[in-house]
C-alpha positions, 0 to 999 in steps of 0.5 A: 407816260409822265403821269403814270411815272409820277403816280408810281413815285408817289406810291413809292413814297407812301410805303416807307412813310407808313412803315417808318411810323409803324416801326416808331410805334413798335419802338415805343412799346419796347422802350416801355418794356412791354415786350409781349405787347411788342411781339404781338405788335410785330406779328400784326405788323408783319401781316401788314408788310405782307399786304403792302408788298403784295400790292406794291406794284398794283395801281389799284386794289379792291376796296375789300383789300384796302379796308383789310389793310386799314383794319390791320393798321387800326389794330396796331394803333389800338395796341399802342394807345389802348382805350385812348382810341376806339375804332368802329367799322360800318360797312353796307353788307349789300356792297360787293367790296371786291368789285370796287377798285381804289388806289392802294393805301388811299384811306389809311393816311386819313385814318392815321391823321384822325388818330394822331392829330384828332384823338391822341391830343385829347386828354381822354382819347376819342372815337373813330368811325369808318363807314362805307355805303352806296350813295347816288350810284357811287361808293362813299367812304367816311372817316369820322372822328370826335377829336380836337378838330383841324384848328386846334390840331394845328396849334398842338402839332409841334408836340406830336411832330417829333414822334410822328411824321405827317406827310401822308395826307399831302401824298394822298391828295396828289395821288387822288388827283393823278388817279382822276387823270389816269382812269378818267374816273371822277373821285371826290374828297371833302374834309369837313370841320364838324364844329363849323357844321350845323351839328356843332360837334367836335372833330373832323369828317373826311368823305371820299367818293369813288365812282363804281365800275361802269358795266358794259 
C-alpha cells in the first residue's frame, strides 16, 4: 500500500532528525565543560531513545506515551536552556490518555519549534504550555507559547538555523494528512498567530484535534 509505505518513510525521517538535534544539545553542554550536566542529559536522552525504539515500528501509540516522550524531550531542553524556557502541562484528569491513539512523535515537533523559533530568540526567554482536554467529543491538544511569533521568527531564523535543523513541522504536517487517509479518521491542525487574534498577545498557539476512538 503506497500510502502506508509513504507514512513509514516519513516516520523513518522523523527519528534521525530528532536524535540529531538532541545530540547537538549534548555537544553544546560538553563544549561548555558542563560535564555533570551533560551526563545527566545523556541519562534522560537514553530514556528517550529507548521510547523511540520501542515505538519505531508502531504506526500509532497512546496519547499517554506521546506525552511522556514530550516530557522527556522538554526535560532535555530545560537542561540546555535553564530559566530561559519554562514548561507547564495541563492535562484533563478525567481523560483516559491510554485510550486515545495518535501517530508517534506527532506533538514533539511543535514543542521543538515553539522552543527554538519562539522562545530561544527572546532576550529573557518565555513560557510554553501543553494542554490536553476533551472538546466536542474530540481530544484537543494545545501547544501555546508567548514567544516572538511566526513573523519575527522568519526574520531571526538564519541566526539559529546553523545550530538547529528545523524540518520536523513539514514532516509532521505530511504525516497528519496521510494518517487521515490511512485511518479514515478526521484530525485537524490549526496554527494561530496570537498577535493577530483579539487578545493581541505575542506568540503562537498550535491546536491539534484528535477524534476519539468510536466504540461499537
